[in-house]
N, C-alpha and C positions, 0 to 999 in steps of 0.2 A: 504494500500499500504506500502510495506517495505521501509526502508531508500534508498535502491538502487532500481531503477526502473528495473524490470525483463522483458525480451523480448523473445518472440518465433519468430523465422524466418521461414517463409513458402513459399517455392518456388521450383518448380521442377527442377531448374537448380542449381546444386551444386556450381558452379562458383559464381553465384549471391549471394548465401547464405554465401559463404566464404568471399566475398568482404564486404558484410554488417557486417559480424561478425568482421572483421578486423577493420572496422571503429568504431564499437561500443566498442570493447575491450579496447580501450585507454580511454575511458570516466569513470571517477571513480564513477559516480552516476548511470551508466547503466550496466546491467549485461545480456548477452545472456545465457539463461538457457536451450535452446534446439532449435532443428531444425526439420522441417518436409517436405517431398517432395511432399505432396498432402494434399488435404482437409480432407480426412478421418484420416490420421495420425495426422493432426493438431487438429482435435477435441479431439482425444484420448490423445494428449500431453498437451492440455489445461487443461483437466480433471486431468491429472497427476501432472502438474507443477504449475497450477494457476498463469500464468504470468500476469503482470500488463498490458502489451501491445502485441498484435500480429501483425506482419508485414505480410500481407497476399496477395499473388499473386492472379490473377483473373483466368487465364486459366491454369488449372492443370489436370492431369489424375485422374481417379477413383472418386474423388469429386472435383468440381470447387470451387473457392474461395467465391463465392456468397452463395452457399449452406452451406459451412463451416462457413462463417460468421454468417448466420442465426442461425445455431446450437450453435456456440460459445456464441453469444449475449444472446440467449434464456436460454441456460444452465448455463452460467457463467457471470451474469451481472456485476461482478467486473472486468472483462477483457474488455479492449478496443481494437477494431480492426481498423487498418489502412491499406487501400487497396494500394497495389503496382501495378502500371500500366505503360504502355507506350502509346504513342499516337495511336498505332495500335491495341491495344487490349481492347479498352474501351466500346465495344458494350453493356456490361451488367452492367456498373458502376452505372447507376441509380437504377437498381435492387439491387445492393450492398448497396446503401444508404437505400432503403426500408428495407433491411435485418438488418440494424443497425450499419453499418460502421460508424466510427467517423470521416473519412476524407480520403484524397487521398495523395499519394506521387508519383511523377515520379521516375522511377527507375534511371534516370541519374541526379537526384537532387543533388546539393552540399551536401558534408557530414554534414556541419553545420546545413542544413535544415532538414536532416534526424534526427539528434540528438534532435534538437529543437521540431520537430514534436512529437517525442517519449515522451519527457518531458511534453509537453502540453497535449497530450493524456492521460498520467498517471494521470495528475491533473484534468482530467475530461473535458478538452476543445476539441474542434473540430478543425481539420486543414482544411482550405479552400485554397487549392492551385488554384489561379485563372485560370491558363491554363486549368486545368482539370475540375474545377467546371463549368466554362463557357460551355464546350463541354456537360457535363451532362445536364445542364439547357437547352441548345439548343435542345438536343435530346427530352427531356421531353415536352418542349413547342411546338414542331412541331408535337408531336403525338396526342395532345388534344388541343381544343380551350382554350384560356385563359378565366378564369372565376373569377369575383370579389369574393373574399373570405370574408364571413361575419366576421371571426376572424380578417382579416386585417382591415375591417372597424371599429372594436372595439378598435383599437389602438389610443392612443392619438397622437397628432401632433409631439411631441418629440420622442415618441416610433417609429413613422414611419421614422423619421429622422435616428434614430439609426439603424432601420432594413434596410434602404436604404444603409447606410454606411457599415453594415455588408455584404450586398449583393455585395458591390463594393470591398470586400476582406480586409477592413480595421480592424486592430487589435483594441482592447479596448483603447490602448494609443493613437492611431491615431484618433479614434472617439472622444476621449476626447479633443484632441487638436483642431479638426475641429469645435467642438460644444462649446468650451471654458467652459468645465465642468471638474470635477475631475474623475480620473479612478473609484473611488467608485461609483460615480453617474452613470457612463456608465454601470458598472457591474449590478447595480440595474436595470437600464432600460432594459439591455439584458435579465435579468432574468424574468422581467415582460412580455417583448416581447415573450419569449419562452413559458411562461405559457399561455398567451392569445392566441397564435397561436397553442397550444397544440403540440408543436414541441419538439422532443427529444433533439435536439442540434441545433447548429448554421447552420449546413449543411441543415437540413430540413427546418429551417426558411428562408434561402436564396432561396431555391427552391419554397417555398410558395410565397415569395415576387415576383419572376419572373413569376410563373404561374398565379398569380392573376392580372398581368399587372401593378404592383406598380411601376416597374422600367421603364415603358413606359411613365409614367406621368412627 
């Protein structure tokens, strides 16, 4: 990753792209390097520009954001994808997670949240916007019965505590405060949780926690 976090904006509405660009242009450590009006163009632009982060809309003509996310993640593992959504167009958000998205942003989120999410994604972290994540989890758990996951059973008691806290949307610093441990200790626990669950990132780990019924106990 370069000193400045490079961003590609992908949305079929020019006004939305312009708005996000204006927000990000004032940040010294963030640079918008390109835009795309659909998923197909996004895939081409990622290959050309190799951005650190892609802000990806879901519903677009020619190629939707889910298909584009899958292509980008598979072909350019160094680029992270954040899904842009509203409460009205999240039918396929769970599929986007499966495709490799690093998290979600609401299109009406505060500017500071947008910038922070981009910085986190560029550092390899996943963004768990509680409002959206809960909707995704609700959809996934109503489509299939909850089953105890053997990998969840393999977690230690403290690792389970950390996973539950992650599923509640807590950051590492919040988890550290609630468990009375250091941030470094939490980071180590999170890493072991992801490894044991064979989860790509925190978003997948949270979904496993809910699907396994861990959050019901």
